PDB file of N, H, CA, C and O in Angstrom:
ATOM      1  N   MET A   1      81.376  89.732 -51.389  1.00  0.00           N
ATOM      2  CA  MET A   1      80.253  90.201 -52.059  1.00  0.00           C
ATOM      3  C   MET A   1      81.176  91.423 -52.463  1.00  0.00           C
ATOM      4  O   MET A   1      81.186  92.398 -51.712  1.00  0.00           O
ATOM      5  N   ALA A   2      81.859  91.424 -53.475  1.00  0.00           N
ATOM      6  H   ALA A   2      81.850  90.632 -54.086  1.00  0.00           H
ATOM      7  CA  ALA A   2      82.483  92.692 -53.900  1.00  0.00           C
ATOM      8  C   ALA A   2      81.858  93.816 -54.218  1.00  0.00           C
ATOM      9  O   ALA A   2      82.567  94.811 -54.369  1.00  0.00           O
ATOM     10  N   HIS A   3      80.415  93.939 -54.395  1.00  0.00           N
ATOM     11  H   HIS A   3      79.840  93.130 -54.272  1.00  0.00           H
ATOM     12  CA  HIS A   3      79.940  95.113 -54.946  1.00  0.00           C
ATOM     13  C   HIS A   3      79.719  95.478 -53.180  1.00  0.00           C
ATOM     14  O   HIS A   3      79.743  96.684 -52.934  1.00  0.00           O
ATOM     15  N   LEU A   4      79.558  94.757 -52.246  1.00  0.00           N
ATOM     16  H   LEU A   4      79.538  93.777 -52.446  1.00  0.00           H
ATOM     17  CA  LEU A   4      78.925  95.589 -50.849  1.00  0.00           C
ATOM     18  C   LEU A   4      80.536  96.277 -50.419  1.00  0.00           C
ATOM     19  O   LEU A   4      80.425  97.128 -49.537  1.00  0.00           O
ATOM     20  N   THR A   5      81.834  96.070 -50.846  1.00  0.00           N
ATOM     21  H   THR A   5      81.925  95.379 -51.564  1.00  0.00           H
ATOM     22  CA  THR A   5      83.108  96.361 -50.333  1.00  0.00           C
ATOM     23  C   THR A   5      82.981  97.923 -51.530  1.00  0.00           C
ATOM     24  O   THR A   5      83.103  99.041 -51.029  1.00  0.00           O
ATOM     25  N   LEU A   6      82.811  97.818 -52.589  1.00  0.00           N
ATOM     26  H   LEU A   6      82.712  96.910 -52.997  1.00  0.00           H
ATOM     27  CA  LEU A   6      82.628  99.044 -53.546  1.00  0.00           C
ATOM     28  C   LEU A   6      81.606 100.075 -53.055  1.00  0.00           C
ATOM     29  O   LEU A   6      81.802 101.288 -52.988  1.00  0.00           O
ATOM     30  N   ALA A   7      80.744  99.569 -52.799  1.00  0.00           N
ATOM     31  H   ALA A   7      80.585  98.583 -52.854  1.00  0.00           H
ATOM     32  CA  ALA A   7      79.404 100.552 -52.054  1.00  0.00           C
ATOM     33  C   ALA A   7      79.958 101.022 -50.984  1.00  0.00           C
ATOM     34  O   ALA A   7      79.517 102.145 -50.742  1.00  0.00           O
ATOM     35  N   LYS A   8      80.865 100.603 -50.099  1.00  0.00           N
ATOM     36  H   LYS A   8      81.223  99.690 -50.295  1.00  0.00           H
ATOM     37  CA  LYS A   8      81.332 101.109 -48.968  1.00  0.00           C
ATOM     38  C   LYS A   8      82.063 102.450 -49.326  1.00  0.00           C
ATOM     39  O   LYS A   8      81.728 103.623 -49.160  1.00  0.00           O
ATOM     40  N   GLU A   9      83.354 101.777 -49.965  1.00  0.00           N
ATOM     41  H   GLU A   9      83.626 100.824 -50.100  1.00  0.00           H
ATOM     42  CA  GLU A   9      84.608 102.748 -50.653  1.00  0.00           C
ATOM     43  C   GLU A   9      83.959 103.841 -51.212  1.00  0.00           C
ATOM     44  O   GLU A   9      84.537 104.925 -51.132  1.00  0.00           O
ATOM     45  N   LEU A  10      82.431 103.759 -51.991  1.00  0.00           N
ATOM     46  H   LEU A  10      81.962 102.878 -52.056  1.00  0.00           H
ATOM     47  CA  LEU A  10      81.945 104.961 -52.485  1.00  0.00           C
ATOM     48  C   LEU A  10      81.247 105.848 -51.569  1.00  0.00           C
ATOM     49  O   LEU A  10      80.751 106.909 -51.950  1.00  0.00           O
ATOM     50  N   GLY A  11      81.184 105.321 -50.041  1.00  0.00           N
ATOM     51  H   GLY A  11      81.586 104.459 -49.732  1.00  0.00           H
ATOM     52  CA  GLY A  11      80.240 106.293 -49.119  1.00  0.00           C
ATOM     53  C   GLY A  11      81.432 106.996 -48.670  1.00  0.00           C
ATOM     54  O   GLY A  11      81.182 108.133 -48.270  1.00  0.00           O
ATOM     55  N   ALA A  12      82.694 106.641 -48.618  1.00  0.00           N
ATOM     56  H   ALA A  12      82.897 105.718 -48.943  1.00  0.00           H
ATOM     57  CA  ALA A  12      83.893 107.381 -47.981  1.00  0.00           C
ATOM     58  C   ALA A  12      83.630 108.717 -48.652  1.00  0.00           C
ATOM     59  O   ALA A  12      83.257 108.947 -49.802  1.00  0.00           O
ATOM     60  N   PRO A  13      83.962 109.681 -47.483  1.00  0.00           N
ATOM     61  CA  PRO A  13      84.330 111.382 -47.902  1.00  0.00           C
ATOM     62  C   PRO A  13      85.382 111.265 -48.853  1.00  0.00           C
ATOM     63  O   PRO A  13      86.228 110.373 -48.780  1.00  0.00           O
ATOM     64  N   PRO A  14      85.351 112.405 -50.021  1.00  0.00           N
ATOM     65  CA  PRO A  14      86.626 112.721 -50.295  1.00  0.00           C
ATOM     66  C   PRO A  14      87.708 113.122 -49.207  1.00  0.00           C
ATOM     67  O   PRO A  14      87.543 113.203 -47.989  1.00  0.00           O
ATOM     68  N   PRO A  15      89.234 113.427 -50.191  1.00  0.00           N
ATOM     69  CA  PRO A  15      90.154 113.730 -49.150  1.00  0.00           C
ATOM     70  C   PRO A  15      89.547 115.350 -48.624  1.00  0.00           C
ATOM     71  O   PRO A  15      88.678 116.052 -49.141  1.00  0.00           O
ATOM     72  N   HIS A  16      90.348 115.572 -47.466  1.00  0.00           N
ATOM     73  H   HIS A  16      91.054 115.002 -47.046  1.00  0.00           H
ATOM     74  CA  HIS A  16      89.985 116.921 -46.800  1.00  0.00           C
ATOM     75  C   HIS A  16      90.445 117.779 -47.730  1.00  0.00           C
ATOM     76  O   HIS A  16      91.598 117.776 -48.162  1.00  0.00           O
ATOM     77  N   GLY A  17      89.380 118.685 -48.128  1.00  0.00           N
ATOM     78  H   GLY A  17      88.444 118.687 -47.777  1.00  0.00           H
ATOM     79  CA  GLY A  17      89.505 120.158 -48.690  1.00  0.00           C
ATOM     80  C   GLY A  17      89.065 119.650 -50.066  1.00  0.00           C
ATOM     81  O   GLY A  17      89.312 120.407 -51.004  1.00  0.00           O
ATOM     82  N   LYS A  18      88.480 118.542 -50.327  1.00  0.00           N
ATOM     83  H   LYS A  18      88.279 117.927 -49.564  1.00  0.00           H
ATOM     84  CA  LYS A  18      88.234 118.422 -51.801  1.00  0.00           C
ATOM     85  C   LYS A  18      86.771 118.245 -52.172  1.00  0.00           C
ATOM     86  O   LYS A  18      86.247 117.337 -51.527  1.00  0.00           O
ATOM     87  N   PRO A  19      86.026 118.812 -52.965  1.00  0.00           N
ATOM     88  CA  PRO A  19      84.534 118.883 -53.194  1.00  0.00           C
ATOM     89  C   PRO A  19      84.004 117.108 -53.445  1.00  0.00           C
ATOM     90  O   PRO A  19      84.536 116.251 -54.152  1.00  0.00           O
ATOM     91  N   TYR A  20      82.930 117.023 -52.679  1.00  0.00           N
ATOM     92  H   TYR A  20      82.498 117.718 -52.105  1.00  0.00           H
ATOM     93  CA  TYR A  20      82.183 115.818 -52.647  1.00  0.00           C
ATOM     94  C   TYR A  20      81.539 115.631 -53.878  1.00  0.00           C
ATOM     95  O   TYR A  20      80.923 114.575 -54.028  1.00  0.00           O
ATOM     96  N   SER A  21      81.565 116.607 -54.959  1.00  0.00           N
ATOM     97  H   SER A  21      82.065 117.464 -54.837  1.00  0.00           H
ATOM     98  CA  SER A  21      80.831 116.848 -56.556  1.00  0.00           C
ATOM     99  C   SER A  21      81.863 117.412 -57.221  1.00  0.00           C
ATOM    100  O   SER A  21      82.767 118.132 -56.798  1.00  0.00           O
ATOM    101  N   VAL A  22      81.588 116.927 -58.527  1.00  0.00           N
ATOM    102  H   VAL A  22      80.853 116.341 -58.871  1.00  0.00           H
ATOM    103  CA  VAL A  22      82.684 117.867 -59.583  1.00  0.00           C
ATOM    104  C   VAL A  22      81.798 118.381 -60.670  1.00  0.00           C
ATOM    105  O   VAL A  22      80.860 117.613 -60.882  1.00  0.00           O
ATOM    106  N   ILE A  23      81.807 119.069 -61.156  1.00  0.00           N
ATOM    107  H   ILE A  23      82.569 119.693 -60.984  1.00  0.00           H
ATOM    108  CA  ILE A  23      81.202 119.946 -62.290  1.00  0.00           C
ATOM    109  C   ILE A  23      81.735 118.838 -63.444  1.00  0.00           C
ATOM    110  O   ILE A  23      82.875 118.388 -63.563  1.00  0.00           O
ATOM    111  N   VAL A  24      80.641 118.568 -64.187  1.00  0.00           N
ATOM    112  H   VAL A  24      79.715 118.933 -64.091  1.00  0.00           H
ATOM    113  CA  VAL A  24      80.864 117.851 -65.923  1.00  0.00           C
ATOM    114  C   VAL A  24      81.150 118.987 -66.579  1.00  0.00           C
ATOM    115  O   VAL A  24      80.589 120.082 -66.592  1.00  0.00           O
ATOM    116  N   PRO A  25      82.322 118.473 -67.245  1.00  0.00           N
ATOM    117  CA  PRO A  25      82.836 119.734 -68.506  1.00  0.00           C
ATOM    118  C   PRO A  25      81.894 119.811 -69.496  1.00  0.00           C
ATOM    119  O   PRO A  25      81.319 118.801 -69.902  1.00  0.00           O
ATOM    120  N   GLY A  26      81.617 121.204 -70.042  1.00  0.00           N
ATOM    121  H   GLY A  26      82.084 122.025 -69.713  1.00  0.00           H
ATOM    122  CA  GLY A  26      80.780 121.288 -71.219  1.00  0.00           C
ATOM    123  C   GLY A  26      79.225 121.578 -70.864  1.00  0.00           C
ATOM    124  O   GLY A  26      78.401 121.950 -71.701  1.00  0.00           O
ATOM    125  N   SER A  27      78.896 121.301 -69.208  1.00  0.00           N
ATOM    126  H   SER A  27      79.564 120.999 -68.528  1.00  0.00           H
ATOM    127  CA  SER A  27      77.520 121.250 -68.935  1.00  0.00           C
ATOM    128  C   SER A  27      76.785 122.774 -68.603  1.00  0.00           C
ATOM    129  O   SER A  27      75.576 122.966 -68.472  1.00  0.00           O
ATOM    130  N   GLU A  28      77.787 123.706 -68.518  1.00  0.00           N
ATOM    131  H   GLU A  28      78.769 123.550 -68.625  1.00  0.00           H
ATOM    132  CA  GLU A  28      77.443 125.236 -68.171  1.00  0.00           C
ATOM    133  C   GLU A  28      76.584 125.592 -69.436  1.00  0.00           C
ATOM    134  O   GLU A  28      76.979 125.608 -70.602  1.00  0.00           O
ATOM    135  N   LYS A  29      75.049 125.935 -68.862  1.00  0.00           N
ATOM    136  H   LYS A  29      74.728 125.922 -67.915  1.00  0.00           H
ATOM    137  CA  LYS A  29      74.462 126.958 -70.006  1.00  0.00           C
ATOM    138  C   LYS A  29      73.888 128.107 -69.406  1.00  0.00           C
ATOM    139  O   LYS A  29      73.292 128.042 -68.330  1.00  0.00           O
ATOM    140  N   GLU A  30      73.995 128.859 -69.864  1.00  0.00           N
ATOM    141  H   GLU A  30      74.479 128.912 -70.738  1.00  0.00           H
ATOM    142  CA  GLU A  30      73.281 130.105 -69.672  1.00  0.00           C
ATOM    143  C   GLU A  30      71.840 130.285 -68.719  1.00  0.00           C
ATOM    144  O   GLU A  30      70.838 129.851 -69.287  1.00  0.00           O
ATOM    145  N   GLY A  31      71.667 130.740 -67.647  1.00  0.00           N
ATOM    146  H   GLY A  31      72.481 131.093 -67.185  1.00  0.00           H
ATOM    147  CA  GLY A  31      70.451 130.592 -66.701  1.00  0.00           C
ATOM    148  C   GLY A  31      70.273 129.329 -66.202  1.00  0.00           C
ATOM    149  O   GLY A  31      69.261 129.076 -65.547  1.00  0.00           O
ATOM    150  N   ARG A  32      71.242 128.366 -66.449  1.00  0.00           N
ATOM    151  H   ARG A  32      72.064 128.571 -66.981  1.00  0.00           H
ATOM    152  CA  ARG A  32      71.180 127.160 -65.543  1.00  0.00           C
ATOM    153  C   ARG A  32      72.648 126.975 -64.872  1.00  0.00           C
ATOM    154  O   ARG A  32      73.708 127.518 -65.182  1.00  0.00           O
ATOM    155  N   SER A  33      72.384 126.105 -63.929  1.00  0.00           N
ATOM    156  H   SER A  33      71.522 125.664 -63.677  1.00  0.00           H
ATOM    157  CA  SER A  33      73.774 125.861 -63.097  1.00  0.00           C
ATOM    158  C   SER A  33      74.187 124.887 -64.065  1.00  0.00           C
ATOM    159  O   SER A  33      73.444 124.587 -64.999  1.00  0.00           O
ATOM    160  N   PRO A  34      75.530 124.277 -63.882  1.00  0.00           N
ATOM    161  CA  PRO A  34      76.192 123.157 -64.417  1.00  0.00           C
ATOM    162  C   PRO A  34      75.869 121.653 -63.425  1.00  0.00           C
ATOM    163  O   PRO A  34      75.668 121.451 -62.227  1.00  0.00           O
ATOM    164  N   ILE A  35      75.945 120.832 -64.596  1.00  0.00           N
ATOM    165  H   ILE A  35      76.108 120.996 -65.568  1.00  0.00           H
ATOM    166  CA  ILE A  35      75.767 119.527 -63.862  1.00  0.00           C
ATOM    167  C   ILE A  35      76.641 118.796 -62.755  1.00  0.00           C
ATOM    168  O   ILE A  35      77.813 118.756 -63.129  1.00  0.00           O
ATOM    169  N   TYR A  36      76.486 118.315 -61.740  1.00  0.00           N
ATOM    170  H   TYR A  36      75.534 118.348 -61.436  1.00  0.00           H
ATOM    171  CA  TYR A  36      77.674 118.017 -60.835  1.00  0.00           C
ATOM    172  C   TYR A  36      77.402 116.332 -60.900  1.00  0.00           C
ATOM    173  O   TYR A  36      76.281 115.841 -61.033  1.00  0.00           O
ATOM    174  N   ARG A  37      78.302 115.778 -60.812  1.00  0.00           N
ATOM    175  H   ARG A  37      79.213 116.177 -60.703  1.00  0.00           H
ATOM    176  CA  ARG A  37      78.284 114.577 -60.461  1.00  0.00           C
ATOM    177  C   ARG A  37      79.417 114.196 -59.479  1.00  0.00           C
ATOM    178  O   ARG A  37      80.441 114.871 -59.583  1.00  0.00           O
ATOM    179  N   HIS A  38      79.394 113.105 -58.431  1.00  0.00           N
ATOM    180  H   HIS A  38      78.562 112.556 -58.347  1.00  0.00           H
ATOM    181  CA  HIS A  38      80.093 112.410 -57.476  1.00  0.00           C
ATOM    182  C   HIS A  38      81.732 112.360 -58.171  1.00  0.00           C
ATOM    183  O   HIS A  38      82.216 112.052 -59.259  1.00  0.00           O
ATOM    184  N   HIS A  39      82.207 112.829 -56.917  1.00  0.00           N
ATOM    185  H   HIS A  39      81.813 113.079 -56.032  1.00  0.00           H
ATOM    186  CA  HIS A  39      83.817 113.281 -57.250  1.00  0.00           C
ATOM    187  C   HIS A  39      84.873 112.112 -57.831  1.00  0.00           C
ATOM    188  O   HIS A  39      85.893 112.314 -58.491  1.00  0.00           O
ATOM    189  N   ARG A  40      84.267 110.709 -57.343  1.00  0.00           N
ATOM    190  H   ARG A  40      83.439 110.545 -56.807  1.00  0.00           H
ATOM    191  CA  ARG A  40      84.830 109.463 -58.025  1.00  0.00           C
ATOM    192  C   ARG A  40      84.192 109.131 -59.649  1.00  0.00           C
ATOM    193  O   ARG A  40      84.804 108.510 -60.518  1.00  0.00           O
ATOM    194  N   PHE A  41      83.259 109.530 -59.741  1.00  0.00           N
ATOM    195  H   PHE A  41      82.762 110.035 -59.035  1.00  0.00           H
ATOM    196  CA  PHE A  41      82.733 109.577 -61.435  1.00  0.00           C
ATOM    197  C   PHE A  41      82.660 110.729 -62.079  1.00  0.00           C
ATOM    198  O   PHE A  41      81.633 111.219 -62.548  1.00  0.00           O
ATOM    199  N   LYS A  42      83.960 111.268 -62.120  1.00  0.00           N
ATOM    200  H   LYS A  42      84.794 110.869 -61.739  1.00  0.00           H
ATOM    201  CA  LYS A  42      83.627 112.666 -63.133  1.00  0.00           C
ATOM    202  C   LYS A  42      83.996 112.418 -64.792  1.00  0.00           C
ATOM    203  O   LYS A  42      83.948 113.149 -65.780  1.00  0.00           O
ATOM    204  N   ASP A  43      84.314 111.268 -64.606  1.00  0.00           N
ATOM    205  H   ASP A  43      84.354 110.673 -63.802  1.00  0.00           H
ATOM    206  CA  ASP A  43      84.375 110.695 -66.448  1.00  0.00           C
ATOM    207  C   ASP A  43      83.272 109.683 -66.879  1.00  0.00           C
ATOM    208  O   ASP A  43      83.163 109.078 -67.945  1.00  0.00           O
ATOM    209  N   GLY A  44      82.381 109.655 -65.628  1.00  0.00           N
ATOM    210  H   GLY A  44      82.469 110.147 -64.762  1.00  0.00           H
ATOM    211  CA  GLY A  44      80.602 109.168 -66.226  1.00  0.00           C
ATOM    212  C   GLY A  44      80.307 108.575 -65.015  1.00  0.00           C
ATOM    213  O   GLY A  44      80.991 108.325 -64.022  1.00  0.00           O
ATOM    214  N   PRO A  45      78.883 108.360 -65.369  1.00  0.00           N
ATOM    215  CA  PRO A  45      78.079 107.751 -64.177  1.00  0.00           C
ATOM    216  C   PRO A  45      78.656 106.610 -63.555  1.00  0.00           C
ATOM    217  O   PRO A  45      79.721 106.157 -63.974  1.00  0.00           O
ATOM    218  N   LEU A  46      78.045 106.097 -62.582  1.00  0.00           N
ATOM    219  H   LEU A  46      77.180 106.465 -62.242  1.00  0.00           H
ATOM    220  CA  LEU A  46      78.523 104.738 -62.423  1.00  0.00           C
ATOM    221  C   LEU A  46      77.526 103.952 -62.719  1.00  0.00           C
ATOM    222  O   LEU A  46      76.454 104.556 -62.671  1.00  0.00           O
ATOM    223  N   LYS A  47      77.430 102.749 -63.032  1.00  0.00           N
ATOM    224  H   LYS A  47      78.301 102.258 -63.070  1.00  0.00           H
ATOM    225  CA  LYS A  47      76.190 101.888 -64.292  1.00  0.00           C
ATOM    226  C   LYS A  47      75.474 101.090 -63.278  1.00  0.00           C
ATOM    227  O   LYS A  47      74.254 101.019 -63.128  1.00  0.00           O
ATOM    228  N   THR A  48      76.801 100.243 -62.312  1.00  0.00           N
ATOM    229  H   THR A  48      77.792 100.301 -62.434  1.00  0.00           H
ATOM    230  CA  THR A  48      76.238  99.479 -61.581  1.00  0.00           C
ATOM    231  C   THR A  48      77.281  98.931 -60.252  1.00  0.00           C
ATOM    232  O   THR A  48      78.489  98.912 -60.488  1.00  0.00           O
ATOM    233  N   LEU A  49      76.917  98.604 -59.221  1.00  0.00           N
ATOM    234  H   LEU A  49      75.936  98.619 -59.030  1.00  0.00           H
ATOM    235  CA  LEU A  49      77.698  98.015 -57.723  1.00  0.00           C
ATOM    236  C   LEU A  49      77.908  96.729 -58.544  1.00  0.00           C
ATOM    237  O   LEU A  49      79.029  96.661 -59.048  1.00  0.00           O
ATOM    238  N   ASP A  50      77.106  95.720 -58.788  1.00  0.00           N
ATOM    239  H   ASP A  50      76.195  95.775 -58.379  1.00  0.00           H
ATOM    240  CA  ASP A  50      77.279  94.626 -59.239  1.00  0.00           C
ATOM    241  C   ASP A  50      77.330  94.079 -60.422  1.00  0.00           C
ATOM    242  O   ASP A  50      76.194  94.213 -60.877  1.00  0.00           O
ATOM    243  N   PRO A  51      78.163  93.392 -61.395  1.00  0.00           N
ATOM    244  CA  PRO A  51      78.275  93.440 -62.839  1.00  0.00           C
ATOM    245  C   PRO A  51      77.340  92.798 -63.211  1.00  0.00           C
ATOM    246  O   PRO A  51      76.967  92.989 -64.368  1.00  0.00           O
ATOM    247  N   ASN A  52      76.650  91.847 -62.408  1.00  0.00           N
ATOM    248  H   ASN A  52      76.952  91.691 -61.468  1.00  0.00           H
ATOM    249  CA  ASN A  52      75.619  90.620 -62.460  1.00  0.00           C
ATOM    250  C   ASN A  52      74.237  91.275 -62.640  1.00  0.00           C
ATOM    251  O   ASN A  52      73.293  90.537 -62.924  1.00  0.00           O
ATOM    252  N   VAL A  53      73.998  92.873 -62.470  1.00  0.00           N
ATOM    253  H   VAL A  53      74.765  93.473 -62.240  1.00  0.00           H
ATOM    254  CA  VAL A  53      72.998  93.490 -62.139  1.00  0.00           C
ATOM    255  C   VAL A  53      72.756  94.537 -63.003  1.00  0.00           C
ATOM    256  O   VAL A  53      73.200  95.576 -62.515  1.00  0.00           O
ATOM    257  N   LEU A  54      72.103  94.751 -64.365  1.00  0.00           N
ATOM    258  H   LEU A  54      71.742  93.907 -64.762  1.00  0.00           H
ATOM    259  CA  LEU A  54      72.297  95.639 -64.975  1.00  0.00           C
ATOM    260  C   LEU A  54      71.063  96.121 -65.346  1.00  0.00           C
ATOM    261  O   LEU A  54      71.126  97.179 -65.973  1.00  0.00           O
ATOM    262  N   THR A  55      69.737  95.592 -65.119  1.00  0.00           N
ATOM    263  H   THR A  55      69.686  94.733 -64.610  1.00  0.00           H
ATOM    264  CA  THR A  55      68.484  95.642 -65.212  1.00  0.00           C
ATOM    265  C   THR A  55      67.601  95.475 -64.045  1.00  0.00           C
ATOM    266  O   THR A  55      67.880  94.929 -62.978  1.00  0.00           O
ATOM    267  N   ALA A  56      66.520  96.011 -64.396  1.00  0.00           N
ATOM    268  H   ALA A  56      66.293  96.455 -65.263  1.00  0.00           H
ATOM    269  CA  ALA A  56      65.543  95.734 -63.532  1.00  0.00           C
ATOM    270  C   ALA A  56      65.284  94.295 -62.810  1.00  0.00           C
ATOM    271  O   ALA A  56      65.300  93.855 -61.660  1.00  0.00           O
ATOM    272  N   HIS A  57      65.065  93.860 -63.983  1.00  0.00           N
ATOM    273  H   HIS A  57      65.052  94.217 -64.917  1.00  0.00           H
ATOM    274  CA  HIS A  57      64.913  91.874 -63.858  1.00  0.00           C
ATOM    275  C   HIS A  57      66.234  91.276 -63.258  1.00  0.00           C
ATOM    276  O   HIS A  57      66.441  90.137 -62.840  1.00  0.00           O
ATOM    277  N   ASP A  58      66.891  92.130 -63.316  1.00  0.00           N
ATOM    278  H   ASP A  58      66.723  93.055 -63.655  1.00  0.00           H
ATOM    279  CA  ASP A  58      68.603  91.438 -62.799  1.00  0.00           C
ATOM    280  C   ASP A  58      68.412  91.245 -61.610  1.00  0.00           C
ATOM    281  O   ASP A  58      68.705  90.210 -61.013  1.00  0.00           O
ATOM    282  N   MET A  59      67.735  92.538 -60.988  1.00  0.00           N
ATOM    283  H   MET A  59      67.496  93.380 -61.474  1.00  0.00           H
ATOM    284  CA  MET A  59      67.510  92.709 -59.780  1.00  0.00           C
ATOM    285  C   MET A  59      66.608  91.868 -58.937  1.00  0.00           C
ATOM    286  O   MET A  59      66.841  91.355 -57.842  1.00  0.00           O
ATOM    287  N   PHE A  60      65.702  91.837 -59.553  1.00  0.00           N
ATOM    288  H   PHE A  60      65.512  92.254 -60.442  1.00  0.00           H
ATOM    289  CA  PHE A  60      64.410  90.907 -59.385  1.00  0.00           C
ATOM    290  C   PHE A  60      64.937  89.516 -59.272  1.00  0.00           C
ATOM    291  O   PHE A  60      64.528  88.796 -58.361  1.00  0.00           O
ATOM    292  N   GLU A  61      65.787  89.102 -60.106  1.00  0.00           N
ATOM    293  H   GLU A  61      66.119  89.687 -60.846  1.00  0.00           H
ATOM    294  CA  GLU A  61      66.093  87.799 -60.282  1.00  0.00           C
ATOM    295  C   GLU A  61      67.180  87.340 -59.272  1.00  0.00           C
ATOM    296  O   GLU A  61      67.291  86.180 -58.874  1.00  0.00           O
ATOM    297  N   ASN A  62      68.197  88.679 -58.797  1.00  0.00           N
ATOM    298  H   ASN A  62      68.107  89.621 -59.120  1.00  0.00           H
ATOM    299  CA  ASN A  62      69.238  88.168 -57.834  1.00  0.00           C
ATOM    300  C   ASN A  62      68.548  88.162 -56.242  1.00  0.00           C
ATOM    301  O   ASN A  62      68.983  87.405 -55.373  1.00  0.00           O
ATOM    302  N   THR A  63      67.670  88.902 -56.055  1.00  0.00           N
ATOM    303  H   THR A  63      67.317  89.516 -56.760  1.00  0.00           H
ATOM    304  CA  THR A  63      66.850  88.849 -54.867  1.00  0.00           C
ATOM    305  C   THR A  63      66.730  87.645 -54.149  1.00  0.00           C
ATOM    306  O   THR A  63      66.850  87.476 -52.935  1.00  0.00           O
ATOM    307  N   GLY A  64      66.401  86.569 -55.311  1.00  0.00           N
ATOM    308  H   GLY A  64      66.304  86.706 -56.296  1.00  0.00           H
ATOM    309  CA  GLY A  64      66.255  85.140 -54.559  1.00  0.00           C
ATOM    310  C   GLY A  64      67.663  84.713 -53.928  1.00  0.00           C
ATOM    311  O   GLY A  64      67.775  84.110 -52.861  1.00  0.00           O
ATOM    312  N   SER A  65      68.698  85.111 -54.734  1.00  0.00           N
ATOM    313  H   SER A  65      68.607  85.601 -55.601  1.00  0.00           H
ATOM    314  CA  SER A  65      70.209  84.679 -54.089  1.00  0.00           C
ATOM    315  C   SER A  65      70.733  85.443 -52.929  1.00  0.00           C
ATOM    316  O   SER A  65      71.869  85.394 -52.457  1.00  0.00           O
ATOM    317  N   VAL A  66      69.738  86.146 -52.553  1.00  0.00           N
ATOM    318  H   VAL A  66      68.815  86.186 -52.936  1.00  0.00           H
ATOM    319  CA  VAL A  66      70.483  86.974 -51.136  1.00  0.00           C
ATOM    320  C   VAL A  66      70.211  86.428 -49.914  1.00  0.00           C
ATOM    321  O   VAL A  66      69.010  86.242 -49.720  1.00  0.00           O
ATOM    322  N   PRO A  67      70.992  86.095 -48.979  1.00  0.00           N
ATOM    323  CA  PRO A  67      70.554  85.255 -47.819  1.00  0.00           C
ATOM    324  C   PRO A  67      69.384  86.187 -47.053  1.00  0.00           C
ATOM    325  O   PRO A  67      69.132  87.391 -47.008  1.00  0.00           O
ATOM    326  N   THR A  68      69.018  85.406 -46.686  1.00  0.00           N
ATOM    327  H   THR A  68      69.223  84.428 -46.723  1.00  0.00           H
ATOM    328  CA  THR A  68      67.745  85.915 -45.377  1.00  0.00           C
ATOM    329  C   THR A  68      68.250  86.055 -44.192  1.00  0.00           C
ATOM    330  O   THR A  68      69.098  85.364 -43.627  1.00  0.00           O
ATOM    331  N   MET A  69      67.577  87.174 -43.762  1.00  0.00           N
ATOM    332  H   MET A  69      66.888  87.736 -44.220  1.00  0.00           H
ATOM    333  CA  MET A  69      68.141  87.652 -42.281  1.00  0.00           C
ATOM    334  C   MET A  69      67.192  86.471 -41.242  1.00  0.00           C
ATOM    335  O   MET A  69      66.014  86.204 -41.478  1.00  0.00           O
ATOM    336  N   THR A  70      67.866  85.961 -40.264  1.00  0.00           N
ATOM    337  H   THR A  70      68.824  86.177 -40.073  1.00  0.00           H
ATOM    338  CA  THR A  70      67.372  85.777 -39.171  1.00  0.00           C
ATOM    339  C   THR A  70      68.002  86.094 -37.781  1.00  0.00           C
ATOM    340  O   THR A  70      69.078  86.687 -37.854  1.00  0.00           O
ATOM    341  N   VAL A  71      67.750  85.941 -37.097  1.00  0.00           N
ATOM    342  H   VAL A  71      66.876  85.459 -37.039  1.00  0.00           H
ATOM    343  CA  VAL A  71      67.942  85.912 -35.669  1.00  0.00           C
ATOM    344  C   VAL A  71      69.560  85.662 -35.585  1.00  0.00           C
ATOM    345  O   VAL A  71      70.326  86.531 -35.169  1.00  0.00           O
ATOM    346  N   GLU A  72      70.034  84.223 -36.078  1.00  0.00           N
ATOM    347  H   GLU A  72      69.412  83.517 -36.416  1.00  0.00           H
ATOM    348  CA  GLU A  72      71.017  83.527 -35.934  1.00  0.00           C
ATOM    349  C   GLU A  72      72.081  84.158 -37.187  1.00  0.00           C
ATOM    350  O   GLU A  72      73.287  83.938 -37.300  1.00  0.00           O
ATOM    351  N   ASN A  73      71.249  84.957 -38.015  1.00  0.00           N
ATOM    352  H   ASN A  73      70.269  85.135 -37.922  1.00  0.00           H
ATOM    353  CA  ASN A  73      72.109  85.392 -39.226  1.00  0.00           C
ATOM    354  C   ASN A  73      71.627  86.794 -39.608  1.00  0.00           C
ATOM    355  O   ASN A  73      71.106  87.022 -40.700  1.00  0.00           O
ATOM    356  N   PRO A  74      71.838  87.805 -38.584  1.00  0.00           N
ATOM    357  CA  PRO A  74      71.504  89.365 -38.660  1.00  0.00           C
ATOM    358  C   PRO A  74      72.202  89.817 -39.812  1.00  0.00           C
ATOM    359  O   PRO A  74      72.438  91.013 -39.639  1.00  0.00           O
ATOM    360  N   CYS A  75      72.755  89.328 -41.183  1.00  0.00           N
ATOM    361  H   CYS A  75      72.563  88.357 -41.323  1.00  0.00           H
ATOM    362  CA  CYS A  75      73.280  90.172 -41.703  1.00  0.00           C
ATOM    363  C   CYS A  75      74.395  90.406 -41.595  1.00  0.00           C
ATOM    364  O   CYS A  75      74.888  91.355 -42.204  1.00  0.00           O
TER     365      CYS A  75
END
């Protein structure tokens, strides 16, 4: 499941001395703070971890294909 690998990679911290978030260029407005984004997605937000899940309905449909957790299979 590639999306689980991607989720794990995204959870990793940035290199030492680098910020966790970056300012979105052009988002600064007087009297407001700029918009910040995850350091790995400075060019645009993450749309999905799994390309097969793009909507809430896709998520609902996908839950039936996820293996059930049991004592023998604790995920």
